[in-house]
N, C-alpha and C positions, 0 to 999 in steps of 0.2 A: 439232306445226304453233304457230303464235304469236299471238299475237292481239292482235286489232287493238284500239291505243290511240281511245279514245273521244275524240271533237273536243273541242277545248272551246269552238268558232263553234257557236252558236245561231239561228241564221236565220233571219226573218223572214219571211211573205208577200210577194206581190207582186217586183214589179222590183228595189225598195228592199231587201227582205230578206236577199237577199244582203253588205246591210252594216252591218247589226244589227250581229255581232260588232266591231265598229268603233267607237259608239256609247263615248261619254266619255270619258274627258280621258290622254294616254297619254307618255309621256317619256323621252328619250334622251337621253345623253352619253357623247358618242363622242369618242377623240383625231381630230387632225387634222397636217398639216403646217404649218398655223398656226396651233395650238395647242383647246384643250377647247371644244368643240362642245358647247349644250346646243340639243335641240328639244323642244316641246311640241303635242301636237298634239293639237285637241278634237272631237270627233264629234259633232253634235246635231240635232234633228229642229226642220225648220223650216217655215214657209208653212202652215200647218196639219197636216206630219205627208209634204206633195210634196213635199220638196225634205232635204237630209241634207249642213249645214254644217258645213265643217274651216275651221277656225283655228290658225294654225301660227303659232309662235313659232318661231329658231332664232334664239338669245342665241352672234353670234358672236365673236371679241376685236374688242374696240373696234369691233364695232355690232352693230345686228339686224335682221333682216330678217324679215317677215310676208308670208303667205298667208289669204287668201278660198280657198275654194274652195265650187261647187254642184253634189253627185252630184244627178238626178232622169233625170223618164222623158220625149224628147222626143219630136215629132206623130205621131211613127214607130214609135214603139214600143220606143227603144232606152234603156238605160242613161249618160247620158253625164254627161261634168262639165264646166265651165266655172272656171277658176281664174285669179285676180286678185293680180297680188307688189305687194311695197311699194317695190318699185323699176321700174315702168311696165309690167313685160311682162303680159301673159297668153296664154292657154295653155287650151283645152278638146280634149277626145275623146270617144271612147265607149271603152265595155266591149269588152276583149280575152279572146283565149284562156292561160292560164298554169299549165298542166297541167305543162308541164317545170318550172315550181318546184315546186308543192306539187299535191296532187289540189284541194285547199278553195280555192287563190289567189283571189283577185277584184282584178284589170288592168285597166288602163286601156293607149292608143294612145294618142298626139297626134305630129299630123304640125308638129316646130319649125325653127324655119330652119338651125338646123345636122341637121336628117334626122326621123327619125321615133325617138321615145319611146318607150316600157311603164315604168310603176308598177304596184306590183305591191305589193301585201298579203299577210300569211297568219299562223296561226296557227306562234303558236312553244311550245317548251318553258316548264313551268310559267307559262300563261296571259299568255304574254310577246307583242307584234306584231309579226310581221317587216314590214320597208318598204324595197323598192327600186328607184331609179329603171335602166333600161338602154336602152343603145341599139344600134339594128340595125346590125347591119355584113352582108356575103356569107355570113358561117358562123351567123347569126345570132343574140343575143345577146348583149350584153355591158355588165356590172355594175359600174357607176362609184359607186352609191354604195348601202351598207344599214349598214341602222338597225336595232336591236332594241327595242324600248317596252315599256315597264312603264307598268301602272294606274298614274299618280296618286290614292293615296292621300287621301277627302273629308275635308275641312277639318270641325272639329267646332266646331259653333259656343258660346259658351260660357251 
């Protein structure tokens, strides 16, 4: 019988507890058809811990793109997000199931101008954080972005 590998994800209490493993700064570097792309995602508690804030910065060839998102519990008790981007767009969505991706996945679904989208986070190998964005099709979810993030090392103060 195979031994189940212990998860590196330590969930916290309450509805926001599922986001606890995301806290901190994460970096991914990927190749794209337009060149190298670097993204840093930083998750932190804000507003007395009632919300988790994501600040993401994408460094694309010749330009940067930024996102700020807030994750929290709405008046109905659901875990939701509100996202604002440097190109003036915004989106909002709700927690969703993504057990088809990974048993510990944390996912959110949003209705976008182009259709339904799902954003998924799950634990990767050796302490990595995996992230994907998928679109809803008649046959299920179609992945169009996938990154593997590594923790950003804390800088030492002199």
